[in-house]
matplotlib code that plots the C-alpha trace (Angstrom):
import matplotlib.pyplot as plt

x = [-34.7, -34.6, -33.9, -30.9, -29.6, -29.7, -28.0, -25.3, -24.7, -24.4, -21.9, -19.9, -19.9, -18.7, -15.9, -14.6, -14.8, -12.7, -10.3, -7.5, -7.2, -8.1, -5.5, -7.9, -6.5, -8.3, -10.2, -7.8, -4.6, -1.8, -1.1, 2.4, 1.9, 2.1, -0.7, 0.2, 1.6, 5.3, 4.6, 1.4, 0.6, -1.5, -0.5, -2.8, -5.7, -4.2, -4.1, -6.7, -6.5, -9.7, -10.0, -11.6, -11.8, -15.5, -16.6, -19.6, -20.2, -20.3, -22.9, -25.6, -25.8, -28.4, -27.8, -26.7, -24.2, -25.9, -25.8, -28.9, -28.0, -25.3, -25.1, -27.1, -30.1, -33.2, -32.2, -35.1, -35.1, -38.5, -38.8, -36.8, -33.8, -33.8, -30.5, -28.4, -24.7, -23.0, -19.8, -17.2, -15.3, -12.0, -10.4, -11.5, -11.5, -12.9, -16.2, -19.6, -22.5, -26.0, -28.9, -32.3, -36.1, -38.0, -41.5, -42.0, -39.5, -36.3, -32.6, -30.3, -27.2, -23.9, -21.4, -18.1, -15.9, -12.8, -13.6, -17.0, -16.9, -17.9, -20.2, -23.2, -24.5, -21.6, -18.5, -15.2, -12.7, -10.4, -10.2, -8.1, -10.7, -11.1, -14.8, -16.8, -16.7, -20.5, -22.2, -22.9, -26.5, -28.6, -32.1, -34.6, -38.0, -40.3, -38.3, -37.3, -33.8, -32.2, -28.4, -26.4, -22.7, -20.3, -18.6, -14.9, -13.7, -15.6, -13.7, -13.4, -9.8, -10.3, -13.3, -14.8, -18.3, -20.7, -23.9, -26.8, -29.6, -32.7, -33.8, -37.4, -40.5, -42.9, -43.7, -41.1, -39.3, -36.0, -35.2, -31.5, -31.1, -27.3, -24.2, -20.8, -17.5, -15.0, -11.5, -9.2, -6.0, -3.0, -4.5, -1.9, -2.2, -4.4, -4.4, -4.5, -3.4, -0.4, 2.2, 5.9, 6.6, 5.1, 5.5, 4.2, 5.1, 3.9, 1.9, -1.1, -1.4, 2.1, 1.3, -1.9, 0.0, 2.5, -0.3, -2.1, 1.0, 1.2, -2.5, -2.1, 0.6, -1.6, -4.3, -1.7, -0.8, -3.3, -4.0, -1.9, -4.9, -6.8, -4.8, -6.5, -7.1, -5.2, -5.8, -7.9, -11.7, -14.1, -16.5, -16.9, -14.0, -12.3, -9.9, -9.0, -5.6, -2.8, 0.2, 2.5, 4.3, 4.3, 6.3, 4.8, 3.6, 0.6, 0.6, 2.0, 2.5, 0.9, 0.9, -2.6, -5.5, -8.2, -5.8, -3.7, -3.5, -0.3, 3.3, 4.8, 8.5, 9.0, 6.6, 8.7, 11.4, 9.2, 7.0, 9.6, 11.3, 7.9, 6.7, 9.7, 9.5, 5.7, 3.9, 7.2, 6.0, 9.3, 7.8, 5.5, 8.4, 10.5, 7.7, 7.1, 10.8, 10.8, 8.0, 9.9, 13.0, 10.9, 9.8, 13.4, 14.3, 17.2, 19.0, 18.9, 16.3, 13.8, 10.1, 8.7, 5.5, 5.2, 2.0, -0.5, 0.8, 4.4, 6.1, 9.7, 11.5, 12.1, 15.6, 14.4, 12.0, 14.6, 16.8, 14.0, 13.9, 17.7, 17.3, 14.4, 16.6, 19.3, 16.7, 15.3, 18.6, 19.8, 16.7, 16.7, 20.2, 18.5, 21.7, 20.1, 17.9, 20.8, 22.9, 20.0, 19.8, 23.2, 25.0, 22.2, 19.8, 21.2, 24.6, 22.9, 20.5, 23.5, 25.3, 22.2, 22.1, 25.8, 26.2, 24.3, 27.0, 28.7, 32.0, 30.9, 30.7, 27.0, 24.0, 22.5, 18.8, 17.2, 14.4, 12.3, 9.2, 9.1, 6.6, 4.7, 7.2, 6.8, 10.3, 12.9, 16.0, 19.6, 21.7, 18.6, 19.6, 16.9, 17.9, 21.6, 20.9, 19.1, 22.1, 24.4, 22.3, 22.2, 26.0, 26.6, 24.2, 25.5, 29.0, 27.8, 26.0, 29.1, 31.2, 28.7, 29.0, 32.8, 32.9, 35.7, 36.7, 33.1, 32.6, 35.6, 34.3, 30.9, 32.4, 34.6, 31.7, 29.8, 32.6, 33.0, 29.2, 29.0, 31.7, 30.4, 26.8, 27.9, 30.1, 27.5, 24.0, 24.4, 23.5, 25.9, 24.1, 20.7, 21.8, 20.0, 20.2, 18.7, 16.5, 19.0, 21.7, 19.1, 16.5, 17.9, 14.6, 13.5, 14.9, 13.0, 11.7, 12.7, 16.3, 17.0, 15.4, 17.4, 20.6, 19.9, 18.9, 22.1, 24.5, 25.4, 25.7, 28.9, 30.2, 28.5, 25.4, 23.0, 21.2, 20.9, 19.2, 16.8, 15.9, 15.4, 12.9, 10.8, 10.3, 7.8, 5.6, 2.0, -0.5, -1.2, 2.2, 5.1, 4.6, 6.6, 8.2, 8.7, 4.9, 3.4, 0.3, 0.6, 1.6, 3.0, 3.1, 6.4, 8.2, 6.9, 8.0, 11.5, 11.5, 10.5, 13.4, 15.8, 15.0, 15.6, 18.9, 20.0, 19.0, 16.2, 13.7, 11.4, 11.1, 10.3, 7.6, 6.0, 5.7, 4.3, 1.6, 0.7, 0.5, -0.4, -2.2, -4.3, -5.4, -6.0, -8.4, -10.0, -13.7, -13.8, -10.9, -10.6, -9.5, -7.1, -4.7, -2.2, -3.3, -1.3, -1.2, -3.5, -3.7, -2.6, -6.2, -6.8, -8.9, -8.1, -7.4, -3.8, -2.2, -5.6, -4.2, -1.0, -1.9, -5.2, -7.7, -9.0, -10.8, -10.4, -11.8, -9.0, -6.6, -5.7, -6.4, -4.3, -0.9, 2.3, 4.6, 3.0, 3.9, 7.3, 6.5, 6.1, 9.7, 10.9, 9.4, 10.9, 14.3, 14.9, 12.7, 13.3, 16.4, 16.4, 18.0, 19.6, 23.2, 24.3, 22.3, 19.5, 20.3, 23.7, 24.6, 22.2, 22.2, 20.1, 20.3, 17.3, 16.0, 13.7, 12.3, 9.1, 8.3, 8.8, 9.0, 9.0, 9.4, 9.3, 10.1, 10.4, 11.4, 14.0, 14.7, 17.1, 14.3, 12.8, 14.5, 13.0, 14.0, 12.4, 13.5, 11.9, 13.1, 13.7, 15.1, 18.7, 18.8, 16.9, 16.5, 17.2, 16.1, 16.5, 16.2, 18.1, 18.7, 21.8, 24.7, 24.1, 26.2, 24.9, 26.0, 24.4, 24.6, 24.1, 23.7, 26.4, 27.3, 30.7, 32.3, 31.5, 30.4, 27.4, 27.2, 26.0, 24.3, 23.8, 21.5, 21.8, 25.6, 27.8, 29.2, 32.8, 33.6, 36.9, 38.3, 39.1, 35.4, 34.4, 34.0, 33.2, 31.9, 30.9, 27.8, 27.4, 29.1, 29.2, 29.0, 28.9, 25.4, 25.1, 22.6, 19.8, 17.6, 19.2, 18.5, 20.8, 20.4, 22.0, 22.6, 24.1]
y = [24.8, 21.3, 19.7, 22.1, 21.2, 17.4, 18.0, 20.1, 17.3, 14.7, 16.8, 17.5, 13.8, 12.9, 15.5, 14.0, 10.5, 11.7, 13.7, 11.2, 11.4, 15.1, 16.0, 18.2, 18.9, 20.3, 23.5, 25.1, 23.8, 23.5, 19.8, 18.7, 15.0, 12.0, 10.8, 7.1, 4.8, 3.9, 0.3, -1.8, -5.3, -7.3, -5.0, -2.3, -4.0, -2.8, 0.8, 2.8, 5.9, 6.5, 6.3, 9.8, 13.0, 12.7, 9.7, 8.4, 6.5, 2.7, 1.9, 3.5, 2.9, 3.7, 6.4, 3.6, 2.5, -0.7, -1.6, -0.6, -1.0, -0.5, 2.9, 4.0, 2.9, 4.3, 7.4, 9.3, 11.5, 11.5, 14.3, 15.9, 13.9, 11.4, 10.7, 8.4, 7.7, 7.5, 5.3, 5.9, 2.8, 4.6, 7.9, 10.6, 14.4, 17.3, 18.9, 17.1, 17.8, 16.6, 16.5, 16.1, 16.5, 17.9, 18.5, 21.0, 23.3, 21.9, 22.1, 19.7, 18.8, 17.3, 15.9, 14.1, 11.5, 9.5, 6.8, 5.0, 5.8, 9.5, 9.0, 11.1, 14.7, 16.4, 15.5, 14.6, 17.2, 18.8, 22.5, 22.1, 23.3, 19.8, 19.8, 18.2, 20.4, 20.3, 20.2, 22.2, 23.2, 24.3, 25.6, 23.4, 24.2, 22.1, 21.5, 19.1, 18.2, 20.9, 21.0, 21.7, 22.1, 22.7, 26.1, 25.9, 27.2, 24.4, 21.7, 18.6, 17.3, 13.8, 11.6, 8.2, 8.7, 11.4, 11.8, 13.6, 14.4, 16.6, 19.2, 20.4, 21.4, 20.1, 16.8, 17.4, 14.8, 15.0, 12.4, 12.2, 11.6, 11.7, 12.2, 12.9, 14.0, 16.1, 14.9, 17.8, 16.1, 15.7, 18.7, 18.8, 15.2, 14.4, 10.7, 10.0, 6.4, 7.2, 6.2, 6.3, 3.3, 0.0, -2.9, -6.5, -9.5, -13.0, -11.5, -9.6, -7.8, -6.3, -5.2, -3.6, -1.8, -0.4, 1.0, 2.4, 4.4, 5.7, 6.6, 8.3, 10.5, 11.4, 12.6, 14.7, 16.5, 19.4, 22.6, 25.3, 27.5, 24.8, 24.8, 24.9, 28.4, 29.7, 30.9, 28.0, 28.4, 27.9, 25.9, 24.7, 24.6, 26.6, 25.2, 28.2, 29.0, 30.0, 27.7, 28.9, 31.8, 33.2, 30.2, 29.2, 25.7, 23.7, 21.2, 21.1, 18.2, 18.6, 16.4, 15.0, 15.2, 16.0, 17.9, 19.8, 20.6, 22.5, 22.2, 20.3, 19.7, 16.7, 14.6, 14.9, 12.6, 9.6, 11.0, 12.1, 8.7, 7.0, 9.6, 9.1, 5.3, 5.3, 8.2, 9.7, 13.2, 14.9, 18.2, 18.3, 17.5, 20.3, 22.8, 21.8, 22.2, 25.6, 26.8, 25.8, 27.6, 30.6, 30.7, 30.5, 33.0, 35.4, 33.3, 30.4, 28.5, 26.6, 26.3, 23.8, 24.3, 26.3, 28.0, 28.7, 28.3, 29.5, 28.8, 27.8, 26.4, 22.9, 21.6, 18.2, 19.6, 22.1, 19.1, 17.2, 19.8, 19.4, 15.6, 16.1, 18.3, 15.6, 13.0, 15.2, 16.0, 12.4, 11.3, 14.0, 15.4, 18.8, 20.8, 24.1, 23.8, 22.8, 25.7, 28.1, 27.2, 25.9, 29.1, 31.3, 28.8, 25.3, 26.4, 29.0, 26.3, 24.0, 26.7, 27.4, 23.8, 23.0, 26.1, 24.2, 21.5, 22.1, 21.0, 17.4, 17.2, 16.6, 18.7, 20.5, 20.9, 24.3, 24.2, 21.7, 21.3, 17.8, 15.3, 14.7, 12.8, 13.8, 15.3, 17.0, 19.1, 18.9, 16.0, 14.2, 11.0, 11.3, 14.8, 13.9, 11.0, 13.3, 15.7, 12.9, 12.2, 15.9, 16.1, 12.9, 14.1, 17.6, 16.3, 14.5, 17.7, 19.8, 17.3, 17.4, 21.2, 20.9, 22.6, 20.3, 22.4, 22.5, 18.8, 18.0, 20.1, 18.5, 15.0, 15.7, 17.0, 13.8, 11.6, 13.4, 13.4, 9.7, 8.9, 11.2, 9.9, 6.3, 7.0, 9.0, 7.8, 4.1, 1.7, -1.2, -3.4, -3.0, -2.9, 0.3, 4.1, 6.1, 9.1, 11.8, 12.6, 13.7, 11.0, 7.5, 5.9, 4.9, 3.5, 5.4, 3.9, 6.9, 7.2, 3.4, 3.0, 5.9, 4.4, 1.2, 3.1, 5.2, 2.4, 4.7, 2.2, 0.8, -2.2, -5.5, -3.9, -3.7, -7.0, -6.0, -2.8, -4.5, -7.1, -4.4, -2.6, -5.8, -5.7, -2.9, -5.0, -5.7, -7.5, -4.3, -2.8, -1.3, 1.0, 4.2, 4.5, 8.2, 8.6, 6.0, 4.1, 5.2, 3.6, 6.2, 6.0, 8.0, 5.9, 2.6, 3.6, 4.3, 1.0, -1.0, 0.6, 0.0, -3.7, -4.0, -2.1, -4.6, -7.4, -8.5, -8.6, -10.9, -8.5, -5.7, -7.7, -8.9, -5.3, -4.1, -6.8, -6.4, -2.5, -1.5, -4.7, -4.2, -0.7, -1.6, -4.4, -2.4, -2.2, 1.3, 2.8, 4.0, 0.6, 2.6, 4.8, 5.0, 6.4, 9.0, 7.0, 5.0, 3.8, 0.5, -0.5, -0.2, 3.0, 5.9, 8.5, 9.1, 11.7, 12.2, 13.4, 14.9, 17.5, 16.5, 17.7, 14.3, 14.4, 11.0, 12.1, 14.6, 11.8, 12.0, 8.8, 9.7, 10.9, 11.0, 10.2, 6.8, 5.7, 4.2, 0.6, 2.0, 3.1, 0.1, -2.6, -1.2, -0.3, -3.4, -6.3, -5.8, -3.9, -1.4, 1.9, 5.0, 5.6, 8.5, 11.6, 10.9, 7.2, 7.5, 4.7, 2.2, -0.9, -4.1, -5.8, -8.2, -9.5, -12.5, -13.2, -15.4, -14.2, -16.2, -13.3, -9.6, -6.9, -3.1, -0.2, 3.5, 6.4, 9.2, 11.9, 9.4, 6.8, 3.7, 1.3, -2.1, -5.3, -8.7, -11.8, -15.2, -17.9, -21.4, -24.7, -24.1, -20.4, -17.5, -15.6, -11.9, -9.7, -6.0, -3.2, 0.1, 3.0, 2.7, 4.9, 4.0, 1.7, -0.7, -3.1, -6.4, -7.4, -11.1, -13.2, -15.8, -18.5, -19.5, -16.9, -19.0, -17.2, -19.1, -20.3, -17.5, -17.6, -14.2, -14.0, -17.8, -17.8, -18.9, -15.7, -16.1, -13.2, -11.4, -11.4, -7.7, -7.0, -9.1, -7.7, -10.3, -9.0, -11.0, -12.7, -10.9, -10.7, -7.4, -7.9, -5.3, -4.6, -3.9, -1.3, -2.6, -5.6, -8.7, -11.9, -13.6, -17.1, -17.6, -21.2, -22.2]
z = [-36.4, -34.7, -38.1, -38.5, -35.0, -35.7, -39.1, -37.3, -34.7, -37.4, -39.4, -36.2, -35.3, -38.8, -38.7, -35.5, -37.0, -39.8, -37.6, -37.8, -41.6, -41.8, -39.1, -37.2, -33.7, -30.7, -31.2, -33.7, -32.1, -34.6, -35.1, -34.0, -33.3, -35.6, -37.8, -37.6, -35.0, -35.4, -34.6, -35.1, -33.9, -31.5, -28.7, -30.1, -28.3, -25.0, -26.0, -24.0, -26.1, -28.1, -31.9, -32.1, -30.1, -29.7, -27.7, -25.9, -22.7, -22.9, -20.2, -18.1, -14.3, -11.7, -9.0, -6.7, -9.4, -10.5, -14.2, -16.2, -19.9, -22.4, -24.0, -25.9, -24.0, -22.3, -20.3, -18.8, -15.7, -14.0, -11.5, -8.8, -7.6, -10.5, -12.1, -14.1, -14.2, -17.6, -17.4, -20.1, -19.0, -18.5, -17.6, -20.0, -19.9, -21.8, -22.6, -22.4, -24.8, -23.9, -26.3, -24.6, -24.8, -21.8, -20.5, -17.7, -15.9, -14.2, -13.8, -15.5, -13.4, -14.4, -11.9, -12.4, -10.7, -11.5, -9.0, -8.6, -4.9, -5.6, -8.6, -7.8, -7.7, -6.0, -8.1, -6.6, -5.4, -7.9, -6.9, -3.7, -1.2, 0.2, -0.5, -3.3, -6.4, -6.9, -10.2, -13.4, -14.0, -17.0, -16.8, -18.7, -20.1, -22.3, -25.4, -28.2, -29.3, -27.1, -26.6, -23.5, -23.9, -21.1, -20.9, -21.9, -18.5, -16.8, -18.7, -16.6, -16.9, -15.6, -14.9, -15.7, -14.3, -15.4, -13.3, -15.1, -12.7, -12.4, -9.9, -10.2, -8.3, -10.9, -12.6, -15.2, -17.4, -19.2, -21.8, -22.6, -26.3, -26.7, -24.5, -26.1, -24.8, -26.7, -25.6, -24.7, -23.7, -26.1, -28.0, -30.7, -31.9, -34.9, -33.9, -30.2, -30.8, -32.9, -30.3, -31.3, -28.9, -27.9, -25.5, -25.4, -23.4, -22.3, -19.4, -20.6, -17.3, -17.6, -21.2, -20.0, -17.2, -19.7, -21.8, -18.7, -18.0, -21.5, -21.4, -18.0, -19.5, -22.5, -20.1, -18.4, -21.7, -21.7, -23.7, -22.1, -21.4, -19.4, -16.1, -12.7, -11.5, -8.5, -5.8, -4.8, -5.3, -2.4, -4.5, -8.1, -10.5, -13.2, -15.6, -17.7, -16.3, -18.7, -18.0, -20.7, -19.1, -22.7, -24.0, -27.4, -26.6, -27.9, -25.1, -21.5, -19.1, -15.7, -12.6, -13.0, -15.4, -12.8, -10.5, -9.9, -13.7, -12.7, -13.9, -11.0, -11.8, -9.4, -11.4, -14.5, -12.9, -13.5, -16.3, -18.8, -19.4, -19.6, -22.1, -24.3, -24.6, -25.1, -26.8, -27.8, -27.3, -26.9, -28.2, -25.2, -22.9, -24.3, -24.0, -20.3, -19.5, -21.3, -19.1, -15.9, -17.1, -18.0, -14.3, -13.0, -10.3, -10.6, -8.0, -10.4, -8.4, -10.4, -9.4, -6.9, -8.9, -12.1, -13.4, -12.1, -8.6, -9.2, -5.9, -4.9, -1.9, -3.0, -3.6, -4.8, -7.3, -8.5, -9.3, -11.0, -13.7, -14.2, -14.5, -16.9, -19.0, -19.2, -20.2, -22.9, -24.5, -24.3, -26.2, -28.8, -29.2, -29.5, -29.5, -30.3, -27.3, -25.0, -26.3, -25.6, -21.9, -20.9, -19.9, -18.9, -17.2, -16.7, -15.2, -13.1, -11.7, -11.1, -9.2, -7.1, -5.8, -5.6, -3.4, -0.8, -0.5, 2.9, 4.3, 4.6, 0.8, 1.1, 0.1, 3.1, 2.2, 2.9, 0.4, 2.3, 0.1, -1.5, -2.8, 0.4, 2.6, 6.3, 6.7, 4.5, 5.3, 6.3, 5.0, 3.7, 1.8, -0.9, -1.8, -1.9, -4.2, -6.6, -6.5, -7.3, -10.4, -11.3, -11.0, -13.1, -15.7, -15.6, -16.2, -19.3, -20.5, -19.9, -21.9, -24.7, -24.6, -24.6, -21.2, -19.9, -16.8, -15.6, -16.3, -14.2, -11.3, -11.3, -11.5, -8.5, -6.5, -7.4, -6.2, -2.9, -2.3, -2.9, -0.5, 2.2, 2.0, 2.0, 5.1, 7.0, 5.9, 5.1, 8.0, 7.4, 10.0, 8.5, 4.9, 3.8, 4.0, 6.9, 6.1, 7.2, 9.6, 12.1, 11.5, 11.8, 12.7, 9.2, 6.0, 3.3, 0.1, -2.1, -1.1, -1.1, -4.5, -5.9, -4.5, -6.5, -9.6, -9.6, -8.5, -5.6, -2.7, -1.1, -3.2, -2.4, -0.8, -3.8, -3.0, 0.7, -0.2, -2.7, 0.0, 2.6, 0.4, 0.2, 4.0, 3.4, 1.1, 1.7, -0.6, -2.6, -3.0, -1.1, 1.9, 2.1, 5.6, 5.0, 4.6, 6.9, 5.9, 2.3, -0.9, -3.3, -7.1, -7.1, -4.6, -6.0, -9.5, -8.2, -6.3, -9.4, -11.3, -8.4, -8.2, -12.0, -11.7, -9.0, -11.5, -9.2, -12.1, -10.3, -7.3, -9.8, -11.7, -8.4, -7.2, -10.5, -10.4, -6.8, -6.9, -10.5, -11.2, -8.0, -9.1, -12.7, -11.7, -8.8, -9.5, -8.1, -10.1, -13.7, -15.1, -17.4, -15.5, -12.7, -9.3, -7.4, -4.2, -1.9, 1.7, 3.3, 3.7, 0.0, 0.2, -2.1, 0.6, -0.2, 2.1, 3.7, 7.1, 5.8, 3.3, 1.6, 4.3, 5.1, 1.7, 0.0, -3.3, -3.8, -4.8, -8.5, -10.4, -13.4, -12.2, -14.2, -11.3, -11.0, -14.6, -13.8, -15.0, -18.6, -18.8, -16.6, -18.8, -21.9, -20.4, -18.2, -19.3, -23.0, -22.0, -24.9, -23.9, -25.5, -24.3, -26.5, -27.5, -30.0, -30.1, -31.8, -29.4, -27.8, -25.7, -25.2, -21.9, -21.4, -18.1, -18.2, -14.7, -15.2, -18.7, -21.9, -24.3, -24.4, -27.1, -27.3, -29.5, -29.5, -31.7, -31.5, -34.1, -35.7, -36.3, -34.9, -32.4, -31.4, -29.8, -28.9, -27.0, -26.9, -24.5, -26.0, -25.0, -23.9, -24.6, -26.2, -29.4, -29.5, -32.5, -32.9, -35.4, -35.2, -37.6, -39.8, -38.7, -35.0, -32.8, -30.2, -27.4, -26.5, -22.9, -22.7, -19.5, -19.1, -16.6, -15.2, -17.4, -20.4, -23.5, -25.1, -28.6, -30.9, -34.3, -35.9, -38.8, -39.3, -39.3, -36.5, -34.8, -33.8, -31.6, -31.9, -28.3, -28.8, -29.2, -26.2, -22.7, -20.0, -16.8, -13.7, -15.2, -18.6, -21.9, -23.8, -27.6, -30.4, -31.7, -35.4, -36.8, -39.0, -38.5, -37.0, -35.1, -32.6, -31.2, -27.9, -26.8, -23.4]

ax = plt.figure().add_subplot(projection="3d")
ax.plot(x, y, z, "-o")
ax.set_aspect("equal")
plt.show()
């Protein structure tokens, strides 16, 4: 019997090692992802995603988290209270299998934690009760080569540290022979490293941060039947909730891998663009949006949180789904999908939110739930900025659907809203937006970042807003005045993009390094993912007093809304963006800051797009590759309105003045499809 068990484990291990080539996806899930990466190169060493679905720890720690040995190594539990911590070296998630020998009678315990702070016998908090989750137990008797496998409903979505310990009343001993983890995230991908996008630059830390965002989003793509149960449990955890709402999906994006494992729409505002430029999992994005539309109320309102919680009353999260819809269609040109939702769902959702515009021309917020900011409601600036984006994006969608009358109506509402908000909520003396018409005491991070990102502000005030945001900086990031004493992944992601949009690339890179770099190098974190938020003192107790029950271990250490740098580094440092659905039109507008080179690529249904720039003496070299049949524009920095000397594919490029558009400090040049190299000399 024992020989059979060992043979079974060897065969199972071999099958997982072969999973990439055999295209075996998670537990019978139909494979929908790619088998091979779209781009390969030196940047692959920064990819945190494992080679196989079955992995092992990399080191063994003592109960007081001191290093004992690399894994595999001696791992013996000797009596009651003895334990060892198995460190996987990064965020992981799934189902653990333990093979062991034992003498005597005991209980084998398993506990989990994302952060080193809570590695031990109680687990961190994932179930929402604001208490430690506790441990899983298995009864043990004298045995040889026994196997313990976690029940499927006890799947642990996110952890780095696995504590295995013993409870007994006798002189028992448990010898751990083997520990493996079956990865459950990105369940429909045969090759977890087969990203459709990439990024690399002269600063390895920034490259690593880009990949930490991509990996975070992978851990957030979960099997649809492994959501967190609701109502909240008093103890323990159950991750067997069905998130599909009967939508046929093989993967769904949730807010965090450990928790909430729920379809929170607001997180998609940051997550979707970062997914599209990195892993390229637009199938998972579509499925997640479909679930949110399936949960739409008869009034047209979209969920604040989808399954398993299924609650409403959030104007901002309602709009986040609409923004995600625009981003998905822009990337894919999935016209059949857009046609399926436009009249019956999208326009109904647009009417729901535009009906809240009052006589001022501004949105008057009545659905006050939001991401965690202390106040929401009325003529709130953040919410009005989101509505502006919804109206501008909705106008484009209506035009693509040839609904010209509707496009004109939404465009007019956007213009009126912009003028009204700038007149009523912008503090010209301070150079930033107030929180709302009833709260003039703070200048919120979210609203002011969005104003930069959407070019919303009164002319000539972009630099003032960008500078005002830096007044909230501390050594480990940018504080959110709307949630005092907290640094928030969502708000900091918006701020990074806002600085880039204001062409303050150095501000953006400095913030990425001090916030995301701080966490990635934090000895108590996951060393691989993006944390939900943290406190000004550097502790992990995000929102401890304002929603998280003073329980520091509840914070998610792999949260999609914190992945903004992944999109930002591709879209602003390399400057590669899609401007027409599916990539029919694209743009390259590089920003250099203190870097010497940067490159990135991504994929749409039309094919692969990539770009690279390298600084040189007196100028820079820009190369790109885009599918044939597409059209591009190159946005080149200039000085004193002088167009630099240009050499395209080793031939002097003499620009037809009819093809040249000179802006204040940039020249817009036509970008050809195919593979090309442009030398720019000043």
